[in-house]
VEXNUDO-292077 format. One line per 8 residues: their letters; for each residue x, y, z of C-alpha. Coordinates in steps of 0.001 Angstrom, whole numbers, plus 500000, padded with zeros to 6 digits. Example, Ala and Ser with C-alpha at 12.3 -4.5 7.8 and 13.67 -1.06 7.14 Angstrom:
<pts>
as	512300:495500:507800 ~ 513670:498940:507140 .
</pts>
This chain:
<pts>
mlslrpiy	466975:515493:508295 ~ 470189:513465:508083 ~ 473405:515470:507809 ~ 475735:514738:504921 ~ 478634:512403:505636 ~ 482058:514024:505199 ~ 483541:513604:501725 ~ 485989:510720:501864 .
ldyhattp	489328:511450:500156 ~ 491661:509198:502153 ~ 491768:506132:499891 ~ 495478:505523:500587 ~ 494562:504876:504233 ~ 491766:502462:503376 ~ 489053:501926:500785 ~ 485366:501256:501251 .
vdarvaev	484488:497640:500543 ~ 482939:497273:497099 ~ 479293:496193:497550 ~ 479897:493270:495186 ~ 482782:492129:497381 ~ 480674:492524:500521 ~ 478050:490185:499048 ~ 480682:487503:498558 .
vlyymttv	482024:487966:502099 ~ 478520:487674:503581 ~ 477846:484506:501569 ~ 480975:482844:502954 ~ 480167:484016:506485 ~ 476586:482757:506588 ~ 476069:480048:503957 ~ 479386:478500:502939 .
fgnassid	481023:478921:506340 ~ 483085:475732:506623 ~ 486687:475341:507742 ~ 488916:474846:504703 ~ 490878:472212:506643 ~ 487785:470088:507346 ~ 488185:467266:504839 ~ 485326:465016:505975 .
hiygdead	482286:466899:504650 ~ 480999:469235:501964 ~ 481312:472384:504098 ~ 485053:471941:504223 ~ 485164:471067:500534 ~ 483315:474282:499642 ~ 485644:476394:501759 ~ 488696:474727:500270 .
saikqtsk	487307:475359:496794 ~ 486945:479076:497666 ~ 490586:479179:498753 ~ 491734:477607:495495 ~ 489596:479984:493445 ~ 490948:483028:495294 ~ 494532:481832:494861 ~ 493952:481903:491117 .
qvadlvga	492214:485309:491202 ~ 495054:486889:493191 ~ 497713:485237:491048 ~ 496025:486307:487815 ~ 495967:489955:488910 ~ 499722:490085:489602 ~ 501104:487599:487063 ~ 501971:484830:489512 .
lprevift	501094:481153:489963 ~ 498205:480146:492267 ~ 500488:477850:494271 ~ 502708:480845:495087 ~ 499930:482600:497065 ~ 500047:482559:500876 ~ 497130:484220:502701 ~ 497871:486513:505632 .
sgatesin	496086:489153:507710 ~ 497490:491913:505492 ~ 500648:493467:504126 ~ 502177:494138:507550 ~ 502120:490448:508405 ~ 503326:489531:504912 ~ 506294:491896:505229 ~ 507134:490603:508706 .
lvlqglpn	506971:487024:507463 ~ 509631:487788:504846 ~ 511920:489941:506967 ~ 511772:487658:510010 ~ 511422:484402:508114 ~ 514386:484540:505750 ~ 516332:481313:506206 ~ 518980:481881:508858 .
sgkkriav	522452:482326:507400 ~ 524108:484646:509886 ~ 523678:488397:510056 ~ 521677:489611:507079 ~ 522370:492620:504852 ~ 519083:494235:503859 ~ 518783:497246:501532 ~ 515637:499361:501815 .
lpvehkav	514194:502615:500586 ~ 514110:505241:503352 ~ 510532:506022:502235 ~ 509247:502483:502806 ~ 506155:501854:504911 ~ 506759:501555:508646 ~ 505985:497836:508401 ~ 509317:497509:506598 .
ldtceals	511324:500142:508458 ~ 510221:499217:511991 ~ 510796:495512:511385 ~ 514237:496219:509956 ~ 515048:498400:512959 ~ 513976:495622:515321 ~ 516201:493116:513507 ~ 519099:495560:513598 .
kkglaeil	518730:496169:517347 ~ 518892:492421:517924 ~ 522076:492229:515863 ~ 520369:490074:513249 ~ 520632:492440:510313 ~ 522604:495326:508861 ~ 520296:497836:507195 ~ 521469:499797:504140 .
flhvdrqg	519441:502753:502892 ~ 519082:503371:499180 ~ 519110:506873:497700 ~ 516019:508830:496655 ~ 515770:512373:495288 ~ 513504:515292:496190 ~ 510608:513659:494338 ~ 511153:510317:496023 .
kldlkhle	512589:508738:492863 ~ 515051:505859:493263 ~ 518697:506211:492245 ~ 519151:503051:490160 ~ 522923:503508:489828 ~ 523336:503567:493601 ~ 521032:500546:493868 ~ 523227:498542:491505 .
qvctegls	526361:499610:493375 ~ 524853:498345:496639 ~ 523859:495076:494968 ~ 527410:494449:493728 ~ 528503:494280:497386 ~ 526048:491469:498116 ~ 522692:491512:499905 ~ 520491:489037:501733 .
llcimaan	517372:490927:500661 ~ 516343:493975:498653 ~ 513168:495830:499757 ~ 511588:498337:497368 ~ 507910:499280:497404 ~ 505901:499443:494188 ~ 504353:502800:495060 ~ 504668:505157:498002 .
neigtiyp	501735:505458:500385 ~ 502216:509190:501029 ~ 503517:510977:497943 ~ 502325:508324:495485 ~ 505637:507911:493643 ~ 505650:504758:491479 ~ 508923:502822:491435 ~ 510487:501069:488395 .
iqavgaia	509910:497576:489725 ~ 510733:495870:486440 ~ 514166:497543:486362 ~ 514719:496802:490054 ~ 513812:493149:489516 ~ 516280:492883:486639 ~ 519085:494209:488851 ~ 518102:491871:491698 .
qkynipfl	518154:488881:489335 ~ 521507:489950:487877 ~ 523097:489712:491328 ~ 520941:486783:492540 ~ 519371:488811:495354 ~ 515888:488015:496741 ~ 513547:490964:496150 ~ 510682:491914:498478 .
cdgsqavg	508169:494343:496978 ~ 505496:495953:499142 ~ 502628:496157:496679 ~ 500039:497468:499144 ~ 499329:500752:497377 ~ 499991:499495:493850 ~ 498215:496180:493367 ~ 494890:496817:491690 .
kipiefte	495961:500292:490578 ~ 498919:499674:488272 ~ 500033:496541:486368 ~ 502303:494187:488324 ~ 503995:491163:486733 ~ 505400:489077:489576 ~ 507115:486389:487519 ~ 508235:488436:484526 .
wgitylai	509680:491231:486668 ~ 511792:488997:488894 ~ 510008:489684:492184 ~ 510641:487092:494889 ~ 508100:488214:497497 ~ 505087:490488:496924 ~ 502956:491814:499816 ~ 499278:492595:499176 .
sghklyap	496685:494229:501444 ~ 492980:493703:500773 ~ 491688:496920:502268 ~ 493666:499012:499770 ~ 491745:497532:496812 ~ 488118:497518:498011 ~ 488276:494271:500006 ~ 487860:494007:503796 .
kgigaliv	490478:494887:506389 ~ 492345:492025:508010 ~ 493022:490036:504864 ~ 496029:490051:502556 ~ 498464:487845:500756 ~ 502135:487179:500285 ~ 503251:485875:496909 ~ 506313:483662:497390 .
kkghylep	508277:482702:494295 ~ 508321:478984:493596 ~ 511405:477360:495127 ~ 511711:479848:497995 ~ 510813:479072:501596 ~ 510331:481207:504710 ~ 510567:480172:508351 ~ 507118:480660:509919 .
iihggghq	506546:483352:512522 ~ 503136:481850:513377 ~ 503167:478164:514362 ~ 500333:475715:514908 ~ 499200:473211:512314 ~ 501598:473693:509425 ~ 499048:475302:507141 ~ 499969:476942:503823 .
kgmrsgtl	503083:474933:503025 ~ 504239:475319:506628 ~ 504853:479050:506225 ~ 501727:480428:507918 ~ 499618:478401:510336 ~ 496095:479180:511503 ~ 492516:478584:510398 ~ 492042:480391:507124 .
nvpgiagl	489770:483458:507054 ~ 487574:482057:504289 ~ 485125:485006:504039 ~ 487974:487510:503920 ~ 489928:485403:501440 ~ 486898:485013:499170 ~ 486342:488767:499372 ~ 489961:489399:498438 .
geacrlrq	489555:487097:495463 ~ 486461:488895:494232 ~ 488176:492275:494694 ~ 491168:491068:492660 ~ 488869:489728:489943 ~ 487077:493063:489724 ~ 490303:495070:489703 ~ 491629:492976:486820 .
lemavder	488464:493721:484852 ~ 488040:497387:485782 ~ 491455:498740:486805 ~ 492528:500260:483490 ~ 489327:502270:482976 ~ 488906:503146:486658 ~ 492419:504511:487043 ~ 492079:506780:483994 .
viaakrdr	488862:508208:485447 ~ 490442:508591:488887 ~ 493453:510429:487419 ~ 491125:512845:485609 ~ 489310:513599:488852 ~ 492609:514063:490681 ~ 493755:516520:487998 ~ 490417:518347:488217 .
lqtllqer	490794:518788:491968 ~ 494439:519807:491620 ~ 493564:522490:489053 ~ 490754:523889:491195 ~ 493095:524196:494166 ~ 495921:525753:492159 ~ 493580:528370:490715 ~ 492747:529733:494175 .
isdlving	495813:528830:496259 ~ 498685:530438:494392 ~ 501460:529094:496637 ~ 500237:525480:496612 ~ 503131:522998:496213 ~ 502615:519540:494681 ~ 504920:516982:496285 ~ 506300:513795:494736 .
dranrlsg	506970:512733:491177 ~ 504130:514253:489172 ~ 505076:512231:486084 ~ 505054:508876:487901 ~ 502496:508832:490680 ~ 499404:506863:491542 ~ 496298:508063:489736 ~ 494478:508979:492923 .
nlhvsipg	497379:510678:494705 ~ 497481:514419:495373 ~ 500058:515314:498008 ~ 500269:519049:498615 ~ 501874:521572:500926 ~ 500969:525156:501695 ~ 504044:527041:502968 ~ 503544:528676:506349 .
ipskaiiv	500151:527056:506937 ~ 500293:524147:509413 ~ 498301:521202:508104 ~ 496720:520693:511528 ~ 495207:524159:511286 ~ 493500:523094:508079 ~ 492382:519699:509376 ~ 490701:521174:512453 .
rirdrlai	488576:523397:510197 ~ 487484:520692:507767 ~ 487445:517353:509601 ~ 483638:517273:509959 ~ 483184:517903:506208 ~ 486215:516409:504472 ~ 488308:513319:505260 ~ 491919:513830:504202 .
stgsacss	495119:513278:506183 ~ 498339:514939:507239 ~ 500330:511834:506297 ~ 500411:508059:506459 ~ 497898:506151:508562 ~ 500510:503530:509448 ~ 501568:504806:512865 ~ 498386:504481:514914 .
gveapshv	497809:508136:515664 ~ 501420:508940:516510 ~ 502162:512642:516041 ~ 505535:512945:514294 ~ 506956:514519:511146 ~ 506581:512271:508118 ~ 509649:510076:507627 ~ 508853:510044:503899 .
lqaislpa	508938:513830:503580 ~ 512099:514002:505685 ~ 513766:511352:503506 ~ 513135:513391:500345 ~ 514550:516486:502105 ~ 511364:518506:501877 ~ 511833:521857:503664 ~ 510436:522009:507199 .
nliegalr	507746:524535:506295 ~ 506454:522236:503541 ~ 506506:519205:505840 ~ 504501:521160:508413 ~ 501989:522188:505760 ~ 501626:518794:504037 ~ 498250:517240:503239 ~ 497614:513875:501624 .
isigkftt	494519:513727:499449 ~ 493707:510370:497862 ~ 490900:509713:495409 ~ 489347:506364:494604 ~ 486814:504444:492579 ~ 483786:505871:494371 ~ 484870:509524:494347 ~ 482557:511691:492232 .
dedcdraa	483121:514936:490340 ~ 480789:516590:492840 ~ 483008:515309:495670 ~ 486027:516945:494019 ~ 484232:520254:493510 ~ 482917:520347:497084 ~ 486286:519286:498476 ~ 488035:522064:496564 .
niliaavl	485626:524667:497939 ~ 486024:523386:501492 ~ 489828:523313:501286 ~ 490132:526716:499619 ~ 487887:528340:502223 ~ 489849:526719:505063 ~ 493187:527852:503628 ~ 492036:531428:503090 .
etkqvifg	490536:531580:506557 ~ 493718:530191:508122 ~ 495894:532647:506195 ~ 493722:535498:507422 ~ 494181:534364:511013 ~ 497950:533838:510692 ~ 498940:536729:508434 ~ 496076:539177:508976 .
</pts>
């Protein structure tokens, strides 16, 4: 008899590939497998047609133009392309949220160490919300680039990107938005909201890993960080990953059709799980901005109960995390939770639960029972 797979509630780390997307990927791996740069035969024509179709599907989802889409290996590469590829005009002044993904923060730190950039940190409160007045004050002093994510990958806080874009436009500042966690979950309007660069990651919206996109506003150019052939308007060379790109396009098409209904259902399941946990764990703390968070996000802390003690009891039955999956297994306190000044005991007891399209009500009920039992058992061991 086959044992049950653990319940998967770590959708912020990665999503399963939608079966409909997988069919498209397989088709472009085995049947229409040409090189999109091969212009002398039908195989190349078919691949090029897939690229053009995906450009439109991605652009339609985020309110951009197809010609503004550059394909990359994912959001990390997209972010690096912007931060490292800004046209050289001396030392850059870059303003970032302290709760940004490590792809932003580590790249900024590397630029700073080389003397290529001055990094300014914007203000966030205990819920991770952005201080717009401080943002505007920083912008009045002039910036080379403003970096603000659309939604946080740990606590799920959604940022007012439309308001941020208006401020960036007012002061003529290029605006990089990491949309990894947000695209396909909440509406994004690239052109209308004044975004200059938007990073997208396929594996956060039911497409494969290793494929993503960077939307670059018409009229803007980035120096390439990958050379060799001058592909994609000279900004990103290399043979295009046609199967991955086609899969990304199908995922974007499906999210545009299904996002609104899916996210309402996901939020209801998240609330169901949250209520079940609160009923049995009286000291449970919900972290982040509960009024403006991703539908599938439930970030909790249990004071005095180390999250690792919970994980070790449940890892064969329930897949959740102690924080972001962006640091390749590095054991360190969450920079996000430190930035929002969460008390040390809540940081130590933090768990990130993330629900997605394929999570069922039964999954939520079973997950609640598993978590509650683990917490009560751990409390008994610690407190007697």
